[in-house]
N, C-alpha and C positions, 0 to 999 in steps of 0.2 A: 506492501500500499503507499501509496505516495506521503510526506507528510506535511502537513499542513500549511507548513512551513513554504515552499516552494510554488503553493498556489498564492498565498498573500504575495509575495514577491514578483508575481506575475504580475498580477492585480496593480499593484504597485506603479511595476514600471508602462502596467495599460492608465491609471491612472497621469501618472506625470506627462506623458506623453502626450494623451488628452490636453491637460494646463497648458503645455509649453507649446502643441500649438493649432489651441484656440487662440491664445495671447502675440504669439508671432503672423501667424495669415493674416493677411487681409482679403482674400480670398471668399462671401461667405458659404461653396461649398466645402470646402479644407475648414472653415471654423465649423459647419454643422456634422460631418464627420472628428474632430477631434472632438465632437460632445457628444456621439456615438461613440466612443471609445472611453469619456467617462463612464459610461452609463453603463455599458457592458461588463466594468473593473468592480460598477461595485453588484453586478448581475454577480459577478463571481465570488463577490463576498460571501451574499445572498446565501450560495449555496456550499458554499466553504461551512460556514462556521453554524450552520443549517447539519452540514453531514456529519463532525465531528463534532459538535454541541447535541445533539439531536438529533439520533442516529437511525428511532423509530419513527421518527416525526416529517414531514412532507408540506411544512408551509412557510420556509426557502425556497423549495427548490416551486410551491404557486406562485410564494410572492415577486419572487425571481418571471414567474413567466408572465404571472403582469405588468411584469415592469418591463419586459420587451415587448408588451402589447400596447403600451403605454410609447414606448419608443419607436414603435416604429406608425402609431399615428404622429407625434409628432414629427418624421422625418415625410411624411408625406405633406404632411400642413404648410414644414416647412422648404422643400421640397417647392411646392404652388408658391410660397408664397416668392423665392426664388425667381422661378417663371417669370412671373409682374412684374419684380421687378428689371428683369431683361429686357422682356418688351416692351417697358418703358421708355428704360435708361443705354438700354443695349451694353449692359456693364454690372458686373456681378463682385464689382471691387465693395469692400464693405466703408474705404474713404466717396466714394463719389452718392452715398444714400442721404448726404445732403443738399442734394440739385429733386429729391422728391418732396422734399417742405412747396418748391415752386412751383 
C-alpha cells in the first residue's frame, strides 16, 4: 500500500503549480486550467484522508464526486464566458478585460 505522504506530496505539488499558474498567466484559459489543478488537488486530499482515516466509510469519495461535478459546471460556465469575451474583443488576455467596461 502506498503511504499517505506520497499522495499528500502529489496534492501539494498540484496545488502550488495551480497557484503559480493562476498568478503568472495572463491568458484566461491558462488561468482556468490552473484553477482546475487547485480543485483537483483538493479532491485528492478528500479521498486520501477518507481512505486513511475512515476506510469503511465513503463520505470523502462522495464529496469528491460532488466537487468534480461542481468543477465541471464551473468549467462550462467559464468557457462560455471566455467565448463571449473573445467574440466581443477578439482577445482572451486578462489585461484586455477593462475594454469591456465601455
